[in-house]
PDB file with one MODEL, atoms N, CA, C and O in Angstrom:
MODEL        1
ATOM      1  N   MET A   1     -28.165 -16.761 -11.962  1.00  0.00           N
ATOM      2  CA  MET A   1     -27.979 -17.567 -10.935  1.00  0.00           C
ATOM      3  C   MET A   1     -28.732 -17.042  -9.500  1.00  0.00           C
ATOM      4  O   MET A   1     -28.357 -15.992  -8.980  1.00  0.00           O
ATOM      5  N   SER A   2     -29.685 -17.752  -8.980  1.00  0.00           N
ATOM      6  CA  SER A   2     -30.400 -17.107  -7.545  1.00  0.00           C
ATOM      7  C   SER A   2     -29.949 -18.132  -6.819  1.00  0.00           C
ATOM      8  O   SER A   2     -29.568 -19.261  -7.129  1.00  0.00           O
ATOM      9  N   SER A   3     -30.076 -17.421  -5.549  1.00  0.00           N
ATOM     10  CA  SER A   3     -29.789 -17.789  -4.360  1.00  0.00           C
ATOM     11  C   SER A   3     -30.715 -17.372  -3.268  1.00  0.00           C
ATOM     12  O   SER A   3     -31.283 -16.286  -3.380  1.00  0.00           O
ATOM     13  N   GLU A   4     -30.948 -18.199  -2.115  1.00  0.00           N
ATOM     14  CA  GLU A   4     -31.837 -17.839  -1.048  1.00  0.00           C
ATOM     15  C   GLU A   4     -30.806 -17.725   0.223  1.00  0.00           C
ATOM     16  O   GLU A   4     -31.132 -18.267   1.279  1.00  0.00           O
ATOM     17  N   CYS A   5     -29.660 -17.076   0.129  1.00  0.00           N
ATOM     18  CA  CYS A   5     -28.607 -16.926   1.113  1.00  0.00           C
ATOM     19  C   CYS A   5     -28.895 -15.734   2.114  1.00  0.00           C
ATOM     20  O   CYS A   5     -28.856 -14.574   1.704  1.00  0.00           O
ATOM     21  N   ILE A   6     -29.140 -15.990   3.232  1.00  0.00           N
ATOM     22  CA  ILE A   6     -29.462 -14.881   4.103  1.00  0.00           C
ATOM     23  C   ILE A   6     -28.230 -14.225   4.857  1.00  0.00           C
ATOM     24  O   ILE A   6     -28.358 -13.065   5.250  1.00  0.00           O
ATOM     25  N   THR A   7     -27.185 -14.826   5.052  1.00  0.00           N
ATOM     26  CA  THR A   7     -26.143 -14.373   5.854  1.00  0.00           C
ATOM     27  C   THR A   7     -24.846 -14.323   5.016  1.00  0.00           C
ATOM     28  O   THR A   7     -24.866 -14.979   3.975  1.00  0.00           O
ATOM     29  N   VAL A   8     -23.869 -13.728   5.279  1.00  0.00           N
ATOM     30  CA  VAL A   8     -22.902 -13.781   4.619  1.00  0.00           C
ATOM     31  C   VAL A   8     -22.080 -14.999   4.309  1.00  0.00           C
ATOM     32  O   VAL A   8     -21.555 -15.288   3.234  1.00  0.00           O
ATOM     33  N   ASP A   9     -22.064 -15.650   5.421  1.00  0.00           N
ATOM     34  CA  ASP A   9     -21.566 -17.280   5.411  1.00  0.00           C
ATOM     35  C   ASP A   9     -22.361 -17.959   4.500  1.00  0.00           C
ATOM     36  O   ASP A   9     -21.819 -18.612   3.608  1.00  0.00           O
ATOM     37  N   GLU A  10     -23.558 -17.900   4.594  1.00  0.00           N
ATOM     38  CA  GLU A  10     -24.219 -18.686   3.565  1.00  0.00           C
ATOM     39  C   GLU A  10     -23.799 -18.392   2.169  1.00  0.00           C
ATOM     40  O   GLU A  10     -23.460 -19.374   1.508  1.00  0.00           O
ATOM     41  N   ALA A  11     -23.751 -17.090   1.525  1.00  0.00           N
ATOM     42  CA  ALA A  11     -23.275 -16.667   0.462  1.00  0.00           C
ATOM     43  C   ALA A  11     -22.000 -17.093   0.147  1.00  0.00           C
ATOM     44  O   ALA A  11     -21.803 -17.504  -0.996  1.00  0.00           O
ATOM     45  N   ARG A  12     -21.036 -17.070   1.003  1.00  0.00           N
ATOM     46  CA  ARG A  12     -19.793 -17.609   0.992  1.00  0.00           C
ATOM     47  C   ARG A  12     -19.581 -19.003   0.477  1.00  0.00           C
ATOM     48  O   ARG A  12     -18.822 -19.246  -0.461  1.00  0.00           O
ATOM     49  N   LYS A  13     -20.339 -19.995   1.181  1.00  0.00           N
ATOM     50  CA  LYS A  13     -20.439 -21.102   0.717  1.00  0.00           C
ATOM     51  C   LYS A  13     -21.090 -21.707  -0.520  1.00  0.00           C
ATOM     52  O   LYS A  13     -20.757 -22.740  -1.101  1.00  0.00           O
ATOM     53  N   PHE A  14     -22.189 -20.776  -0.846  1.00  0.00           N
ATOM     54  CA  PHE A  14     -22.807 -21.055  -2.024  1.00  0.00           C
ATOM     55  C   PHE A  14     -21.823 -20.578  -3.176  1.00  0.00           C
ATOM     56  O   PHE A  14     -21.615 -21.320  -4.136  1.00  0.00           O
ATOM     57  N   LEU A  15     -21.240 -19.373  -3.076  1.00  0.00           N
ATOM     58  CA  LEU A  15     -20.441 -19.213  -4.185  1.00  0.00           C
ATOM     59  C   LEU A  15     -19.137 -20.227  -4.240  1.00  0.00           C
ATOM     60  O   LEU A  15     -18.575 -20.477  -5.307  1.00  0.00           O
ATOM     61  N   PHE A  16     -18.751 -20.737  -3.078  1.00  0.00           N
ATOM     62  CA  PHE A  16     -17.481 -21.840  -3.154  1.00  0.00           C
ATOM     63  C   PHE A  16     -17.828 -23.136  -3.600  1.00  0.00           C
ATOM     64  O   PHE A  16     -16.964 -23.961  -3.894  1.00  0.00           O
ATOM     65  N   THR A  17     -19.262 -23.408  -3.681  1.00  0.00           N
ATOM     66  CA  THR A  17     -19.590 -24.503  -4.180  1.00  0.00           C
ATOM     67  C   THR A  17     -19.964 -24.348  -5.866  1.00  0.00           C
ATOM     68  O   THR A  17     -19.887 -25.333  -6.600  1.00  0.00           O
ATOM     69  N   GLN A  18     -20.220 -23.510  -6.186  1.00  0.00           N
ATOM     70  CA  GLN A  18     -20.479 -23.431  -7.679  1.00  0.00           C
ATOM     71  C   GLN A  18     -18.946 -23.655  -8.563  1.00  0.00           C
ATOM     72  O   GLN A  18     -17.766 -23.452  -8.277  1.00  0.00           O
ATOM     73  N   LYS A  19     -19.634 -24.152  -9.704  1.00  0.00           N
ATOM     74  CA  LYS A  19     -18.362 -24.700 -10.654  1.00  0.00           C
ATOM     75  C   LYS A  19     -17.834 -23.343 -11.348  1.00  0.00           C
ATOM     76  O   LYS A  19     -18.636 -22.447 -11.614  1.00  0.00           O
ATOM     77  N   GLY A  20     -16.529 -23.227 -11.619  1.00  0.00           N
ATOM     78  CA  GLY A  20     -16.018 -22.155 -12.573  1.00  0.00           C
ATOM     79  C   GLY A  20     -15.799 -20.895 -11.652  1.00  0.00           C
ATOM     80  O   GLY A  20     -15.459 -19.785 -12.059  1.00  0.00           O
ATOM     81  N   ARG A  21     -16.031 -21.222 -10.443  1.00  0.00           N
ATOM     82  CA  ARG A  21     -15.996 -19.803  -9.788  1.00  0.00           C
ATOM     83  C   ARG A  21     -14.326 -19.788  -8.916  1.00  0.00           C
ATOM     84  O   ARG A  21     -14.006 -20.723  -8.182  1.00  0.00           O
ATOM     85  N   ALA A  22     -13.658 -18.913  -9.093  1.00  0.00           N
ATOM     86  CA  ALA A  22     -12.097 -18.703  -8.434  1.00  0.00           C
ATOM     87  C   ALA A  22     -12.548 -18.339  -6.999  1.00  0.00           C
ATOM     88  O   ALA A  22     -13.522 -17.638  -6.723  1.00  0.00           O
ATOM     89  N   SER A  23     -11.634 -18.961  -6.068  1.00  0.00           N
ATOM     90  CA  SER A  23     -11.896 -18.840  -4.724  1.00  0.00           C
ATOM     91  C   SER A  23     -11.685 -17.484  -4.155  1.00  0.00           C
ATOM     92  O   SER A  23     -12.233 -17.035  -3.149  1.00  0.00           O
ATOM     93  N   ASP A  24     -10.718 -16.814  -5.017  1.00  0.00           N
ATOM     94  CA  ASP A  24     -10.584 -15.526  -4.461  1.00  0.00           C
ATOM     95  C   ASP A  24     -11.600 -14.329  -4.807  1.00  0.00           C
ATOM     96  O   ASP A  24     -11.479 -13.147  -4.483  1.00  0.00           O
ATOM     97  N   ASN A  25     -12.705 -14.974  -5.599  1.00  0.00           N
ATOM     98  CA  ASN A  25     -13.926 -14.118  -5.902  1.00  0.00           C
ATOM     99  C   ASN A  25     -14.866 -14.327  -4.489  1.00  0.00           C
ATOM    100  O   ASN A  25     -15.934 -13.716  -4.450  1.00  0.00           O
ATOM    101  N   LYS A  26     -14.586 -14.949  -3.648  1.00  0.00           N
ATOM    102  CA  LYS A  26     -15.647 -15.072  -2.550  1.00  0.00           C
ATOM    103  C   LYS A  26     -15.902 -13.898  -1.772  1.00  0.00           C
ATOM    104  O   LYS A  26     -15.034 -13.033  -1.657  1.00  0.00           O
ATOM    105  N   PRO A  27     -17.100 -13.793  -1.194  1.00  0.00           N
ATOM    106  CA  PRO A  27     -17.233 -12.800  -0.262  1.00  0.00           C
ATOM    107  C   PRO A  27     -16.640 -13.138   1.126  1.00  0.00           C
ATOM    108  O   PRO A  27     -16.675 -14.293   1.551  1.00  0.00           O
ATOM    109  N   PRO A  28     -16.030 -11.996   1.915  1.00  0.00           N
ATOM    110  CA  PRO A  28     -15.242 -12.482   3.139  1.00  0.00           C
ATOM    111  C   PRO A  28     -16.348 -13.254   4.140  1.00  0.00           C
ATOM    112  O   PRO A  28     -17.571 -13.219   4.007  1.00  0.00           O
ATOM    113  N   SER A  29     -15.773 -13.789   4.927  1.00  0.00           N
ATOM    114  CA  SER A  29     -16.571 -14.176   5.982  1.00  0.00           C
ATOM    115  C   SER A  29     -17.246 -13.183   6.739  1.00  0.00           C
ATOM    116  O   SER A  29     -17.036 -11.981   6.574  1.00  0.00           O
ATOM    117  N   SER A  30     -18.204 -13.734   7.722  1.00  0.00           N
ATOM    118  CA  SER A  30     -18.689 -12.700   8.391  1.00  0.00           C
ATOM    119  C   SER A  30     -17.720 -11.998   9.574  1.00  0.00           C
ATOM    120  O   SER A  30     -17.789 -10.843   9.995  1.00  0.00           O
ATOM    121  N   SER A  31     -16.979 -12.855   9.893  1.00  0.00           N
ATOM    122  CA  SER A  31     -15.828 -11.979  11.025  1.00  0.00           C
ATOM    123  C   SER A  31     -14.690 -11.231  10.383  1.00  0.00           C
ATOM    124  O   SER A  31     -14.071 -10.370  11.008  1.00  0.00           O
ATOM    125  N   ALA A  32     -14.411 -11.559   9.131  1.00  0.00           N
ATOM    126  CA  ALA A  32     -13.753 -10.771   8.073  1.00  0.00           C
ATOM    127  C   ALA A  32     -14.557  -9.260   8.021  1.00  0.00           C
ATOM    128  O   ALA A  32     -14.195  -8.179   8.484  1.00  0.00           O
ATOM    129  N   LEU A  33     -15.722  -9.606   7.314  1.00  0.00           N
ATOM    130  CA  LEU A  33     -16.489  -8.483   7.030  1.00  0.00           C
ATOM    131  C   LEU A  33     -16.770  -7.621   8.169  1.00  0.00           C
ATOM    132  O   LEU A  33     -16.686  -6.414   7.943  1.00  0.00           O
ATOM    133  N   HIS A  34     -17.139  -8.050   9.549  1.00  0.00           N
ATOM    134  CA  HIS A  34     -16.908  -7.263  10.731  1.00  0.00           C
ATOM    135  C   HIS A  34     -15.822  -6.346  10.888  1.00  0.00           C
ATOM    136  O   HIS A  34     -15.915  -5.132  11.074  1.00  0.00           O
ATOM    137  N   GLN A  35     -14.811  -7.017  10.799  1.00  0.00           N
ATOM    138  CA  GLN A  35     -13.434  -6.499  11.005  1.00  0.00           C
ATOM    139  C   GLN A  35     -13.133  -5.231  10.000  1.00  0.00           C
ATOM    140  O   GLN A  35     -12.562  -4.202  10.363  1.00  0.00           O
ATOM    141  N   HIS A  36     -13.580  -5.468   8.780  1.00  0.00           N
ATOM    142  CA  HIS A  36     -13.476  -4.419   7.556  1.00  0.00           C
ATOM    143  C   HIS A  36     -14.211  -3.330   7.979  1.00  0.00           C
ATOM    144  O   HIS A  36     -13.660  -2.230   8.025  1.00  0.00           O
ATOM    145  N   ILE A  37     -15.604  -3.488   8.360  1.00  0.00           N
ATOM    146  CA  ILE A  37     -16.473  -2.561   8.962  1.00  0.00           C
ATOM    147  C   ILE A  37     -16.095  -1.764   9.921  1.00  0.00           C
ATOM    148  O   ILE A  37     -16.426  -0.579   9.885  1.00  0.00           O
ATOM    149  N   LYS A  38     -15.199  -2.362  11.133  1.00  0.00           N
ATOM    150  CA  LYS A  38     -14.635  -1.575  12.031  1.00  0.00           C
ATOM    151  C   LYS A  38     -13.741  -0.730  11.748  1.00  0.00           C
ATOM    152  O   LYS A  38     -13.660   0.368  12.299  1.00  0.00           O
ATOM    153  N   ARG A  39     -12.877  -1.194  10.751  1.00  0.00           N
ATOM    154  CA  ARG A  39     -11.419  -0.404  10.198  1.00  0.00           C
ATOM    155  C   ARG A  39     -12.035   0.642   9.422  1.00  0.00           C
ATOM    156  O   ARG A  39     -11.653   1.798   9.607  1.00  0.00           O
ATOM    157  N   GLU A  40     -12.994   0.376   8.525  1.00  0.00           N
ATOM    158  CA  GLU A  40     -13.533   1.918   7.872  1.00  0.00           C
ATOM    159  C   GLU A  40     -14.203   2.876   8.751  1.00  0.00           C
ATOM    160  O   GLU A  40     -14.101   4.091   8.579  1.00  0.00           O
ATOM    161  N   ALA A  41     -14.945   2.299   9.772  1.00  0.00           N
ATOM    162  CA  ALA A  41     -15.521   3.459  10.532  1.00  0.00           C
ATOM    163  C   ALA A  41     -14.392   4.106  11.369  1.00  0.00           C
ATOM    164  O   ALA A  41     -14.506   5.294  11.670  1.00  0.00           O
ATOM    165  N   TYR A  42     -13.232   3.348  11.792  1.00  0.00           N
ATOM    166  CA  TYR A  42     -12.182   4.108  12.641  1.00  0.00           C
ATOM    167  C   TYR A  42     -11.633   5.195  11.883  1.00  0.00           C
ATOM    168  O   TYR A  42     -11.349   6.282  12.387  1.00  0.00           O
ATOM    169  N   GLN A  43     -11.423   4.789  10.194  1.00  0.00           N
ATOM    170  CA  GLN A  43     -10.844   5.639   9.238  1.00  0.00           C
ATOM    171  C   GLN A  43     -11.772   6.788   8.987  1.00  0.00           C
ATOM    172  O   GLN A  43     -11.319   7.921   8.820  1.00  0.00           O
ATOM    173  N   ALA A  44     -13.039   6.537   8.954  1.00  0.00           N
ATOM    174  CA  ALA A  44     -14.057   7.628   8.875  1.00  0.00           C
ATOM    175  C   ALA A  44     -14.007   8.540  10.031  1.00  0.00           C
ATOM    176  O   ALA A  44     -13.914   9.760   9.897  1.00  0.00           O
ATOM    177  N   ARG A  45     -14.072   7.936  11.174  1.00  0.00           N
ATOM    178  CA  ARG A  45     -13.998   9.108  12.362  1.00  0.00           C
ATOM    179  C   ARG A  45     -13.004   9.631  12.700  1.00  0.00           C
ATOM    180  O   ARG A  45     -13.204  10.731  13.214  1.00  0.00           O
ATOM    181  N   PHE A  46     -11.747   9.258  12.627  1.00  0.00           N
ATOM    182  CA  PHE A  46     -10.400   9.542  13.539  1.00  0.00           C
ATOM    183  C   PHE A  46      -9.772  10.329  12.082  1.00  0.00           C
ATOM    184  O   PHE A  46      -9.611  11.549  12.116  1.00  0.00           O
ATOM    185  N   CYS A  47      -9.507   9.713  11.089  1.00  0.00           N
ATOM    186  CA  CYS A  47      -8.732  10.028  10.159  1.00  0.00           C
ATOM    187  C   CYS A  47      -9.226  11.173   9.527  1.00  0.00           C
ATOM    188  O   CYS A  47      -8.592  12.219   9.674  1.00  0.00           O
ATOM    189  N   TRP A  48     -10.443  11.162   8.719  1.00  0.00           N
ATOM    190  CA  TRP A  48     -11.017  12.015   8.108  1.00  0.00           C
ATOM    191  C   TRP A  48     -11.592  13.064   8.909  1.00  0.00           C
ATOM    192  O   TRP A  48     -11.882  14.139   8.383  1.00  0.00           O
ATOM    193  N   GLY A  49     -11.791  12.841  10.185  1.00  0.00           N
ATOM    194  CA  GLY A  49     -12.293  13.912  10.867  1.00  0.00           C
ATOM    195  C   GLY A  49     -11.144  14.947  11.389  1.00  0.00           C
ATOM    196  O   GLY A  49     -11.499  16.035  11.840  1.00  0.00           O
ATOM    197  N   GLN A  50      -9.809  14.608  11.325  1.00  0.00           N
ATOM    198  CA  GLN A  50      -8.688  15.223  11.453  1.00  0.00           C
ATOM    199  C   GLN A  50      -8.687  16.063  10.329  1.00  0.00           C
ATOM    200  O   GLN A  50      -7.946  17.027  10.518  1.00  0.00           O
ATOM    201  N   SER A  51      -9.253  16.067   9.194  1.00  0.00           N
ATOM    202  CA  SER A  51      -9.189  17.063   8.053  1.00  0.00           C
ATOM    203  C   SER A  51      -9.989  18.286   8.249  1.00  0.00           C
ATOM    204  O   SER A  51      -9.947  19.303   7.558  1.00  0.00           O
ATOM    205  N   LEU A  52     -10.784  18.034   9.370  1.00  0.00           N
ATOM    206  CA  LEU A  52     -11.702  19.307   9.530  1.00  0.00           C
ATOM    207  C   LEU A  52     -10.931  20.413  10.573  1.00  0.00           C
ATOM    208  O   LEU A  52     -11.381  21.533  10.812  1.00  0.00           O
ATOM    209  N   ASN A  53      -9.838  19.930  11.067  1.00  0.00           N
ATOM    210  CA  ASN A  53      -9.042  20.438  12.070  1.00  0.00           C
ATOM    211  C   ASN A  53      -8.237  21.565  11.161  1.00  0.00           C
ATOM    212  O   ASN A  53      -7.701  21.337  10.077  1.00  0.00           O
ATOM    213  N   LYS A  54      -8.279  22.840  11.861  1.00  0.00           N
ATOM    214  CA  LYS A  54      -7.242  23.929  11.112  1.00  0.00           C
ATOM    215  C   LYS A  54      -5.738  23.529  11.089  1.00  0.00           C
ATOM    216  O   LYS A  54      -5.287  23.017  12.114  1.00  0.00           O
ATOM    217  N   GLN A  55      -5.082  23.678  10.229  1.00  0.00           N
ATOM    218  CA  GLN A  55      -3.494  22.979  10.338  1.00  0.00           C
ATOM    219  C   GLN A  55      -2.995  24.255  10.892  1.00  0.00           C
ATOM    220  O   GLN A  55      -3.298  25.381  10.497  1.00  0.00           O
ATOM    221  N   GLN A  56      -2.027  23.878  12.050  1.00  0.00           N
ATOM    222  CA  GLN A  56      -1.209  24.952  12.624  1.00  0.00           C
ATOM    223  C   GLN A  56      -0.026  25.444  11.724  1.00  0.00           C
ATOM    224  O   GLN A  56       0.582  24.617  11.045  1.00  0.00           O
ATOM    225  N   GLU A  57       0.314  26.766  11.702  1.00  0.00           N
ATOM    226  CA  GLU A  57       1.268  27.169  11.150  1.00  0.00           C
ATOM    227  C   GLU A  57       2.559  26.784  11.790  1.00  0.00           C
ATOM    228  O   GLU A  57       2.618  27.074  12.985  1.00  0.00           O
ATOM    229  N   PRO A  58       3.682  26.158  11.243  1.00  0.00           N
ATOM    230  CA  PRO A  58       4.938  25.860  11.577  1.00  0.00           C
ATOM    231  C   PRO A  58       5.684  27.219  12.281  1.00  0.00           C
ATOM    232  O   PRO A  58       5.676  28.385  11.889  1.00  0.00           O
ATOM    233  N   ASN A  59       6.237  26.699  13.302  1.00  0.00           N
ATOM    234  CA  ASN A  59       7.299  27.669  13.923  1.00  0.00           C
ATOM    235  C   ASN A  59       8.406  28.487  12.901  1.00  0.00           C
ATOM    236  O   ASN A  59       9.001  27.701  12.164  1.00  0.00           O
ATOM    237  N   PRO A  60       8.704  29.610  12.764  1.00  0.00           N
ATOM    238  CA  PRO A  60       9.876  30.031  11.912  1.00  0.00           C
ATOM    239  C   PRO A  60      11.224  29.441  12.205  1.00  0.00           C
ATOM    240  O   PRO A  60      11.501  29.522  13.402  1.00  0.00           O
ATOM    241  N   PRO A  61      11.939  28.998  11.627  1.00  0.00           N
ATOM    242  CA  PRO A  61      13.009  28.176  11.930  1.00  0.00           C
ATOM    243  C   PRO A  61      14.126  29.438  12.725  1.00  0.00           C
ATOM    244  O   PRO A  61      14.338  30.598  12.370  1.00  0.00           O
ATOM    245  N   SER A  62      14.586  28.801  13.688  1.00  0.00           N
ATOM    246  CA  SER A  62      15.374  29.649  14.631  1.00  0.00           C
ATOM    247  C   SER A  62      16.932  29.563  14.188  1.00  0.00           C
ATOM    248  O   SER A  62      17.463  28.571  13.690  1.00  0.00           O
ATOM    249  N   SER A  63      17.518  30.728  14.453  1.00  0.00           N
ATOM    250  CA  SER A  63      18.711  30.985  13.558  1.00  0.00           C
ATOM    251  C   SER A  63      20.129  30.700  14.582  1.00  0.00           C
ATOM    252  O   SER A  63      21.262  30.834  14.119  1.00  0.00           O
TER     253      SER A  63
ENDMDL
END
């Protein structure tokens, strides 16, 4: 199967029109893909960046 799709939305439309293709196998729309990229960038920048910080020692329990 060959296609001249340039954008994500064109590829999505092409896959949707193919016979025997399940609709859940379509690529995301361009807006959904953009949101996914933003979410992954946030995770990489903030969540994984926190792993480089030295963990603080907890205070000993007071009696």
